[in-house]
TIGUBA-66698 format. One record per atom (N, C-alpha, C): residue in one letter; x, y, z. Coordinates in steps of 0.05 Angstrom, whole numbers, plus 5000, padded with zeros to 4 digits. Example, Ala and Ser with C-alpha at 12.3 -4.5 7.8 and 13.67 -1.06 7.14 Angstrom:
// residues 2
A526448865156;A524649105156;A526449345156;S525749555142;S527349795143;S525850015157;
// end
This chain:
// residues 341
M501449765000;M500149995001;M501650265002;A504050245012;A505950495013;A506550544984;G507150344965;G507550404939;G505450544925;R503150464933;R500750604918;R500550914927;R501350974952;R501451254958;R503451414947;Q505851284941;Q508151434927;Q507251474898;E505851264887;E505051314860;E502751534858;A501151534878;A498951734879;A500052014881;G502252034894;G503452284900;G504652414873;Q504952264854;Q505952354826;Q503652434806;S501152354815;S499152414793;S496552454811;P494552584800;P492152614815;P490652334821;M488752354840;M487552104847;M484752094831;K483951854825;K481051834813;K478851844834;A476851964828;A474451934844;A471851944827;A469751884838;A467151884826;A465852134835;Q464852294815;Q463452544821;Q460752544809;L458652604827;L456152674816;L455652884801;V455452924777;V455453174758;V452853224753;A450653084754;A447853144750;A446252944764;P443752984767;P442152794782;P442252514769;G443352324783;G443552054777;G445751994759;R447652174753;R449752114734;R452252214745;F454351994748;F456952024757;F458852024734;E461152184739;E463452154723;E465952094739;I467951944727;I470351934738;I472152164735;V473252284754;V474952514751;V477652464764;E479352614757;E481952644770;E482452904786;V483052854811;V483153124829;V485953074844;P486653284856;P489253274875;P488353104899;L490452984914;L489952844937;L489253054956;P487352974975;P486553194996;P488753245018;T488953465028;T490953535048;T490153425075;V492053315088;V491453195116;V491853425137;G489953485152;G490153705175;G490653585202;A490953735220;A491553635249;A488953485256;G489653255267;G487253065279;G485852885258;E487252905233;E486052765212;E488052555201;V487252375181;V488552125170;V487752095143;L489952055124;L489351975097;L489051685095;V486851625082;V486551305081;V486351235050;A487751055043;A487750935017;A485650745016;M483250815004;M480750675005;M480950404988;Q479950194999;Q480149944988;Q477349864978;R475049924993;R472349854987;R470350004998;A468450074986;A466150254995;A463750094989;S461250145004;S458750014998;S456750264996;I454750214977;I452550404974;I450450364992;C449950595007;C447950615027;C445150705016;G443150635030;G440450745016;G440451045019;S441651145037;S441751455038;S442951565012;D445251415005;D446451494979;D444451484955;L442951294953;L441151274934;L438951504937;H438351574959;H436551804964;H437552034955;A440052074958;A441352334950;A441752334919;V442452124908;V443052114878;V440352114862;F438451914869;F436051884855;F433751954872;G433852174890;G431752234906;G429052314897;A427152364916;A424552444905;A424752724893;H426652854898;H426853144887;H429953144877;P430452984856;P433352964845;P434253254834;R432553414827;R433253694814;R434953864837;A434153784862;A435853944885;A438553834886;V439653614875;V442153534875;V443253564846;K444753804846;K445953864820;K448753714814;S450353724839;S452753604839;S453753554867;M456153394867;M457353354895;M460153384894;A461653384915;A464453384918;A465553094906;P467653074896;P468852814888;P468752624912;G467752394908;G467652164926;G465252164944;A463752364943;A460952394956;A458952244940;P456852164953;P456252164981;P457051924998;G459051784987;G459851505001;G460751565029;H459551405048;H460551425077;H460751145091;E460350925074;E461250655085;E463750595071;G466050575084;G468450505073;G470550365091;I472450245076;I474550115091;I477150155072;G479350205088;G481750205076;G484250205094;E486350335085;E489050305098;E490450595103;V491250655125;V492450915132;V495050935118;V495251135102;V497951195090;V499551465101;E497851625113;E498951845128;E497251925150;S498451975174;S496952045199;S497852295211;R495952485218;R496652685235;R494952685263;A494252445270;A492552385293;A493452115306;E493552145333;E493751925349;E491151805351;P491351505353;P493251335354;P493751175327;F493251285305;F493151155278;F496051195266;S497051005252;S499550995240;S499250895211;P500750945193;P500850815169;P501150545169;G499450395154;G499150115154;G496950025168;D495650165185;D493250095201;D490850065183;R489549835183;R487149795171;R484849925186;V482950065173;V480950215187;V478150195173;L476250205190;L473450245181;L473050525182;T472250655161;T471850955159;T468551005161;V468151165183;V465051215187;V464451525187;P465251685167;P464751955170;P462252025170;M461352275178;M458752385175;M458252405148;P455852325135;P455252315108;P455852595094;G455052795107;G455653055093;G458453105087;S460253015101;S463153075097;S464452805086;A462952635076;A464552365067;A465252355041;G467352205033;G468152185004;G469151894998;C467851695006;C468651415003;C469251314972;Y467751464952;Y468051344926;Y470551504913;A472651484925;A475051594916;A477551414923;E479851444907;E481951274917;E483051324945;Y483051584951;Y484251664978;Y481751844988;Q481751865017;Q480052025030;Q480952105058;V480852365066;V481652445089;V479452425111;V480052335134;V477752245153;V479052365180;G477152515195;G477852555225;G478352305240;A480052305259;A480852065276;A478551975292;D476252175297;D473952085313;D472051895296;F472651865271;F470751725253;F472251505240;L474151385255;L475551165244;L475750915267;V475350675259;V475750465279;V477950285266;R479750195282;R482050055273;R480649755272;L481749625248;L480549355244;L482449145256;P481348925259;P483148685270;P485248635246;E487648485252;E489548465229;E488448265210;E486848065220;E485847875203;E482847915197;G481947815178;G478947905169;G478947965141;D476747845126;D476347955097;D475048215098;T476448375079;T475548655078;T472748685068;A471748525048;A468848545041;A467148485065;R467848305081;R465748255103;R466148475126;L468548535132;L468848745153;L467549035146;L467449075120;L466549335111;L463349375118;L461949115121;L459249145127;L458749215158;A460749255172;A460549305199;A459649635199;Q460049775178;Q459050055181;Q456050065183;Q454949945164;Q451749965166;Q450749775187;L451849565194;L451249415216;L451349585241;G453249765245;G453749925268;G451550105269;T450350205248;T447850415248;T445550275258;T445150005252;T442949845260;T443149765288;V445649695298;V445949635326;V445449855343;Y446450105336;Y445550355348;Y442750385352;S441450365328;S438350425325;S437250195345;F437749965343;F436149745357;F436549775387;R438649885395;R439049935424;R436750145434;R436050345415;R434250535424;R431350405422;Y431150275398;Y428250135393;Y427149935414;W429449785425;W428849555444;W430949585467;P431049765486;P432649795505;P433549555521;A436049555530;A436849315549;A435049295570;G434349045581;G432548995598;G429648955592;L428949015569;L426548925559;L426448645553;D424148485560;D424348205556;D422848155528;A424148005511;A423247945484;A421947665484;E421847525507;E420647245510;E418047225501;G417147075482;G414547055474;G413347305455;A415247475449;A414447725434;A414447715404;T413247865390;T413147875361;T414548125350;A416448115334;A417848365320;A416848345291;A416248555281;A415548595253;A417148835239;I418248745215;I420148975200;I419048985175;V418549225166;V418049285139;V420549425124;G420949255103;G423549315087;G425549125093;A426448965070;A428448755072;A430548795057;G431449065057;G434049125045;G436349075065;S438949195061;S440949095080;S440249175106;A439249395113;A438749495139;A436549295153;G434549275138;G432349105146;G433248825152;L434848715138;L435948435142;L438048425168;F439448655172;F440848675195;F439248685218;L437048835218;L435148855242;L434048595246;L433248435224;L432148205228;L433948005244;Q436648015238;Q438447835258;Q438747935281;L438548215288;L438748315314;L436348245333;V433948245320;V431648175336;V431747875343;K432747715324;K432947415330;K434947375354;L437247525354;L439247525374;L437947605400;A436247795399;A434847895424;A432947685435;G432047475421;G430347285429;G427347305426;F426647455404;F423847495396;F422747225388;A420347125396;A419146885392;A418546865359;Q417447065346;Q417047055318;Q417647315306;V418247305280;V418847575265;V417447535239;V416047765233;V414647805208;V416548015190;V416847955165;V418348135148;V417148205123;C416648455116;C415048505091;C417048645069;D416848585046;D418348725023;D416948714998;L417748874981;L416648844950;L418148644935;D420548564945;D422548424930;D422148124937;Q421547944924;Q421347654930;Q423847534937;N425847594924;N428747494928;N429847604957;R429047844963;R430047934990;R428447815010;L425947705006;L424547555028;L425447285029;A426547185008;A427646915006;A430146945029;V431747125024;V434047175042;V433147165071;A430847345077;A429947365104;A429347115115;A428146945098;A427246665107;A429846525115;T431946525102;T434446355109;T435646485133;L435046745143;L436046875165;L434246845190;G432046695186;G430546645210;G427546755211;A426946905188;A424147045191;A421846815192;D420146865207;D417846665209;D415746695188;V415046955182;V412847015166;V413747205146;M413447175118;M414147345097;M411847485082;A411747715083;A409147865069;A410348015045;H409447915019;H410447994996;H408548214985;A409348474993;A407748704983;A407948744953;P405848874940;P403448964950;P400948774956;S401748544945;S399148334946;S398948264976;D400848234990;D400648185019;D400848405036;S398748465050;S398848705071;S400448645095;F402348815100;F404148795122;F402648825148;V400349005151;V399149045175;V397348755178;E396248675159;E394548445162;E396248175168;A398548165158;A400247945163;A401147985193;V401548195203;V402348215232;V399848145249;R397748235242;R395248175258;R394547885256;R394947775234;R394647495231;R395747315250;V398747375252;V400247185268;V400147275300;T398947485305;T398547585333;T396047565342;G394147445329;G391247425336;G390247675341;G390947875324;G389548145320;G390748355339;V392548255359;V393448435381;V395648645369;G397248535348;G399448695342;G402148635350;A404048725339;A407248655351;A407948855371;E409748715389;E411048875410;E413049065401;L414149015378;L416349175365;L415949185334;V415749425324;V415049425295;V417049625283;V418749575263;V420949725252;V420549785225;E420650045217;E420550155189;E423450185179;A423950035156;A426750065143;A426650105112;T424550305106;T423850385079;T424650645070;G423950845089;G424051125082;G421451215072;L419351095077;L416851135060;L414551225084;D413251475077;D411151565097;D409251355101;Q408151225083;Q405851035084;Q406750795102;R409050735097;R410050485115;R410550575143;R411150795150;R411250895177;R408150895190;A406350955171;A403750965180;A402750675187;D403850515171;D403050205171;D404150095198;C406550195208;C407750115233;C405950175257;V404550415258;V402650465278;V400550275280;E399550205256;E397150005255;E398249705261;A400549635259;A401549365262;A402549345289;A402949565305;A403949545334;A401549475354;R402149345372;R400049245393;R399849545411;Y397849535426;Y397349765447;Y399749765466;G400749995466;G403450045484;G405849945472;G405549845448;G408049715431;G410149955427;R412349855417;R414550025410;R414850035380;I415550275367;I415950295337;I418650435336;G420250325315;G422650445309;G422750555280;F423450775275;F423650885248;F426350905239;F427350755220;F430050745211;F430650905189;G428650905169;G429151025141;G429051315142;L430451455122;L430651745119;L427651845115;P427152105121;P424652235112;P424252185080;E421952155074;E421452135045;E421352405032;H420652615046;H420652875033;H421953075053;A422653295041;A423353525061;A420853655070;G421253765094;G419253905106;G416953715121;P414453835127;P412553675143;P411353455126;V410853215139;V409552995123;V407152905141;P405152775125;P402952655139;P403552445158;F402352425183;F402752215198;F400552155218;P399551925223;P397251855239;P397751925269;L397852155276;L398852205304;L396452105323;A393852185318;A391752125332;A391751815339;R392251655317;R391851385321;R394051255339;A396751385334;A398951315351;A398751385379;F397151605384;F396551695410;F394851515426;R392551445409;R390651285424;R391650975428;R393650925413;R394950655416;R397350655436;A397550895447;A399950945469;A402550815460;C403250865432;C405750755419;C408050935432;T410450775432;T412850925440;T414450925413;I415251135402;I416451165375;I419051285380;E421051105371;E423851205369;E425051245342;M426551445338;M428451495315;M431051505321;A432651365306;A435451395311;A437051455285;G438951605292;G440751695270;G443351815282;N445351865265;N447951985276;N449551795293;A449351525285;A450951335302;A454051405301;Q454951555281;Q457551655283;Q458551835304;L456251955317;L456952115338;L456852005366;E456351735368;E456351555391;E459151585403;P459351615427;P461951615442;P463451355436;G466051395431;G467651145426;G466850975402;L464951075385;L464150905363;L463350635373;R461950615394;R461350355409;R460050145387;S458050235376;S456450075359;S457949955337;F459450105327;F461450015302;F463349815313;R464549845336;R466249665346;R464649415353;E462449415362;E460849145370;E460149015344;S459649185322;S459049035296;S461148885285;L463649005289;L465948855280;L466548575294;D465648595321;D465748325334;D463648155327;L461148245320;L458748115313;L459447935285;I460748105266;I461347955243;I463647795244;S465847855257;S468047695263;S467547445274;S465647435295;S464747205310;S462947005295;G461847145275;G459646975257;G456746985268;A456747175290;A453847185305;A452047325282;I453147525267;I451647645244;I452647535218;T450847445200;T451247365175;T451647565154;V453847575139;V453747795116;V454147685088;E454247435085;E454947295060;E453147375039;H450447425047;H448547515026;H449047795017;M450847955027;M451248225022;M454148265008;L455248065000;L458148104990;L458048144959;E455948104945;E455848164916;E453048314910;P453048494887;P455048524869;P457148714876;R459348684863;R461748874865;R462448974839;F463349244840;F463949414814;F466549554821;S467949594801;S470349764804;S469450054804;L471350224811;L470850524813;L470250604786;L471250514765;L470750594737;L467950534727;H466650354743;H464050274736;H461850364757;V462650594770;V460750684795;V457950744785;Q457650844762;Q454850894751;Q453450634749;E454650424740;E452850164738;E452450084767;A454550114785;A454050004813;A451750164826;F451450424820;F448750564835;F446350474819;E446350434792;E444050324781;E443350074789;A445149874796;A444549634803;A443549634832;A444549814848;A443449854877;A440549974875;R440150144862;R437450274855;R435350044849;D436249864828;D434749674815;D434449394832;H435649414856;H435549184877;H436948924864;V439148984851;V440948734840;V442448654866;G441448424878;G442848364900;G441748524926;V443048474948;V441848624974;V443848844979;K446348854975;K448249044980;K450249074959;T450749284945;T452549354927;T455249484936;S457749414928;S459549524937;S461549614913;V463249794917;V465149874901;V468149824905;D469649674887;D472449624894;D474349854885;L475849934903;L477250204898;L480450114894;T480949874894;T483849804893;T484749784863;G482949824845;G483749754819;G483949484809;A482949294828;A482848994819;A480648934795;P481448764780;P479448704758;P476848584770;E474648634755;E472148524765;E471848244756;
// end
């Protein structure tokens, strides 16, 4: 990797840059300057988050004219090549978890503040450990949705959305001991993955109603925990209907639109729901949830094999985003090492 740094110093680095709504170009730009408290990371792999798709192909794409090179990628893994921050040194493998607004994972090099880096174990497959970034956000969120000390014995959890976040949440509720889990999605292939991960009931929308599926398996009572992982207002409303009286609801997805949105507040009030929203896991002291996620993946407690493909090179980042948008596989990643596809 040191040789890669020396070579990069003689020429600009390559980066993907959004130049128009939904359209990337590969550009050459100077390496970023490393400031005090920062680290230069030679990126090895990055994965596409649902929030990236929201920014690139969002409900109001005209608002996104262009972005800085490397943006909006914030799920990355790489190796330190220059450090102006303790305790990181050249050669350290790191998980990069920058705040999305300042991230640049879709580039050969990225400067990251030391507070947004987690050192990786010396052993472990890069493709698998990369997934600790998104798993970390779901671990952080699940701790809010179902706080420590709550008893899941005999309880039902229901998850709407079986993308990568929803499938991580499925595994977390199974580890927490929920007796049965309902998962709903539009994609039959993702529901098939959910079944292999332990989901008890799969609702294939729109022909299968999420709310009716939950009511059916709970005798009309509703689920103790309902989690939304779609970013859609109607699905958040469905969560209120699927929760039992006094149940807990977790909203994971991004807002569907800017500004006020419709929400069945009166219905949620009458059902005495507890509603939790979780974001900014990157600001958690000590990056606790990301560290826990590395342990969960390394130990095999959380399965990630269904998220390792498809993979695209940086030069094909446009195709990567289109594949992620079109649900080709569960999780799409970008190889930044220049390795052949």
